[in-house]
N, C-alpha and C positions, 0 to 999 in steps of 0.2 A: 504494500500500500504506500503510495506516494505521500510525502509530508508537504508537498507544494500546496499553496492556497488554491491554485487552479491547475488541474491535471487533465490533459486530454490523452486518452489511451486508445490507440489503434482505431481512430474514428474514420469511418468510410461513409460515403453517401453515393447511392446509386439510384438511377431512374430507369424504369422499363420504357423501351421505345419499340417501334415496329421493327427496327433493324437489330434489336437485341438490347442488352443492358448497357446503359451509359454510366460510366464511373466518373464522378466529379471529384471526389476526395478518396484517396487510397491509403488507408491506415496512417492517418495523421497522428503524430505524437508531439506533445508540447507541455512544458511545465513552467509556470510563472508564479511569482509571489508579489505581495503588495509592494508598491514602489517601482515595479518593473514597467518599462514602456517599450512596446514592440510595434514596429511598422511592418505590415505585410504588403508586398508589392507583387506584381505578376500581370500577365496579359489579360485583356478582357475575356470573360468567359472561363477563367481558370478555376473559379470556385471560391474566390476570396470572400464575397458576400455570403455565400452559402455557409462557409466555415464560421463566419461571424454570427449568423443567425442560429447555428447549432449551439455555439457557446452561449448565446443569449436565450436559449430554449425556445426560440421562435420556430425552429424546425428540428425534427427528430433525426438523429443519425441512423443510417441503415444498420451499421454495426459499430461496436466500440462504446466507450464510456466517457462521460464528462463529469468530473468531480470538482465541486466548488465548496470550499470550506468543509470538506469531508462528506458532502452530500451529493448524491447523484440525482439531479432534479428530474430526470426522466423516469425515475421510480415513483415520483409523487403523483397523486391524483390531480386532475386538471386545476381545481380551485387552489390547492396547496402550491402547485407549480407556478400559478399566476402570482400568488403572494410572494413566493421565493424570488421570482423574476423582478417583482416590484422593489423588493428590499435589497437584493444583492447585485443587481445589474442596472447600469445606466446606459442609455442609448443616445447617440448623436448621429443623425443621418445627413446626407447631402442636402436634402430639403428639410428645413427646420421643423415642419409639421406643428407650428404653433396654432392654437385656436384663435381665429380672427376676432371673435366676439369677446374674448377675454383680455384683460390688461396684462402687461408684462409680469407683474407680481402674481396674478392669478394663474398664468401659464406655468410659472415656476412651481407653484404649489399643487398643480394637478396630480402628480404622483402620490402626494400624501393622502389624497382622498380615498385610496384603496384601503388604508389601514385605520389610523386614528383621526384622520382629517387634518385640516389646516389649523393646528393648535397655535397658541401664541408663541411657543418655542420654535415651531416650524416657520411661522411667519417671520420671526426675528432672524432665523437662519437664512431664509430666502432673501431678505433685505441685505444681510451681510454678504451673501454670494453676489448679489447684483451690484453692491458697492465695490466688491473685489474686481468685477469686470467693467467697472466704470459706467454703470447704468442707473445709479441712484436717482438721477433727475428724470428717468424715463419710466419709473415703476407703474405709473398710472396711464401710460400710453398703450395703444393697441398696436399689434404687429404691422398694420398698414402704415403706421406713422414712423416706422423704424427703417434704417438702411439694412441691406443684406447682412452686413457684418454684425450689426446690432442684434438682428434676429437670431443669428447663429450663437451669439454670446448668451442670449436668453436660453437657447436650447442647451448650452453647456451647463448653465445653472440648474435647469430643470433636471438634467441627467444626474446631477450631484446632490439633489435635495435630500435623498434618503441615505446618503453616505454609503454608496454601493462598494462592494469589493472589486467589481470589474466595471470599467468604463469602455464601451465599445463605440468606435467612431468609424462610420462607413462613408468614405470620401467627404470628410467634413469641410474641406475647402474647395470642393469641385465646382461650386457655383460662384466663387468669389474672385475678385480681381487680385493680382499678385500681391499688392500691398496689404489688402485686407486678409488674404490667405496667410501671409506671413504672421500677421498679428494674431489670428485665430490659432495658428500652429503653436506660437509661443505661449498663448494662454492655456491651451490644452496641456502642454508639457508642464508648465509651471503649476497649474492648479491641481493636476493629478498627483504631482509630488507633494503639494501641500496637504491634500486630502488622503495621501498614502493609498491610492487605489492602484489596481493593475490597469494600465492603459493599453488597449489593442486598437491600432488604427489601420484600416485598409485604405490604400491610396495609390493613385497613379502619379502623384507628384514626387519627383526625385528630390526637389528642394525640401519638401516636408519630411520624406522618409529618411534622408541623411542626417536629420537632427535627432533621431531616436537612438537611444543607447543600444537597442536590440533591433535587428532587422532580418527578416526572412522573405524568401521569394517562393510563391506558390505557382508551380507549373507541372503539368502532367499528373495532377492529383497529389503531388508531394510537396511538403515544405522543406526548403533548403536554407540553411543559415547563410546569410550574405555578409561577408566581411567588408570592411572599409575598402580594401583593395579591389574586391569583386565589384563593389558599387562604383568605384572610380573607373574601373575597366569598362563597365557597362555604359557609363556616361560618355566615355571617350568614343565608344563604338556606336552611340546613338546619333 
């Protein structure tokens, strides 16, 4: 049994097709602990998002195990798995998915409604997170009144409101201009360290990926550790 906070053991994902079985992930193994930050790169269609969704319990693996804090969430009944996901995993997507009718503060507090609700302590925490990302003056604004970068900062705060063990980011800078993308990348890395979470980021951005302490490439269904030298080589050849 692994002592890692997050342990992925021989995880595979297959889909039946008319032409036969399509293997997206082939016996993926990965161990990470709080404070680790991993960037996953790879070509489109290689299964990066699929792996993220399995770690986030949004999709079941065909075979293998995912252990988070000693618990296999896929052994839980659906209601318990949903609560586990809400408490242990934070999500940031390429599109912010903010509710347009809610204010910035209300959007950040939405994940708290699953359990005890927006308590005074959670409201204070949400305001503190928003202050941390420079949005104190925007807490009563609605998403349509924010820039793209501001909306993504709200999404970061929403993902962190329940103090998750794992923060999953799927192309978090994909819709942003280079300057804003750089700012969001810095924020993700800094705040995940401050919160002592495991950060896993799927990205096509070399500029973002090279800032992570850990980096792996997903291709042909396999994860491969990518060293700094490998990354530089790839950049030179691109």
